[in-house]
C-alpha positions in Angstrom: -51.2 12.8 65.0 -51.6 9.1 65.4 -49.4 8.5 62.3 -46.6 10.4 64.1 -47.0 8.2 67.1 -46.7 5.1 64.9 -43.8 6.2 62.8 -41.7 8.0 65.5 -40.2 4.9 67.1 -39.0 3.5 63.8 -37.7 6.8 62.6 -35.8 7.3 65.8 -34.2 3.9 65.6 -33.3 4.6 61.9 -31.5 7.8 62.9 -29.7 6.1 65.8 -28.6 3.3 63.5 -27.3 5.8 60.9 -25.1 7.5 63.5 -23.8 4.3 65.0 -22.9 2.9 61.5 -21.3 6.2 60.5 -19.2 6.1 63.7 -18.1 2.5 63.0 -17.1 3.3 59.4 -15.2 6.5 60.5 -13.3 4.5 63.1 -12.5 1.8 60.6 -11.3 4.4 58.1 -9.1 6.1 60.7 -7.6 2.7 61.8 -6.8 1.8 58.2 -5.1 5.2 57.7 -3.1 4.7 60.9 -2.0 1.3 59.8 -1.0 2.6 56.4 1.1 5.3 58.0 2.7 2.8 60.4 3.5 0.4 57.5 4.9 3.3 55.6 7.4 4.1 58.4 8.2 0.4 59.1 7.7 -1.6 55.9 9.5 -4.7 57.2 7.0 -5.2 60.0 4.5 -7.1 57.8 7.3 -9.3 56.5 8.6 -10.2 59.9 5.1 -10.8 61.2 4.3 -13.4 58.5 7.5 -15.4 58.9 7.4 -18.4 61.2 9.3 -17.9 64.4 12.5 -19.9 64.7 12.9 -21.6 68.0 15.6 -24.0 69.3 13.4 -27.0 68.5 12.9 -26.0 64.9 16.6 -25.3 64.5 17.5 -28.8 65.8 15.0 -30.7 63.6 15.9 -31.0 59.9 13.0 -30.2 57.6 12.0 -33.7 56.3 8.9 -32.5 54.5 6.6 -34.8 56.5 4.7 -33.8 59.7 
């Protein structure tokens, strides 16, 4: 019986850790699937997001190649 008292806290934490990690991985998988569906519907979103935004200041300055 004393073995059970010693091992029960660690076993309980292991079970809780398992369920927390499973929930995190399931949420991550669901988010990735949702992002894939969204990119499938709007494929140009990633292209637009990665392009630098053009402002009036960047239009006015010619690109000299030096900062």
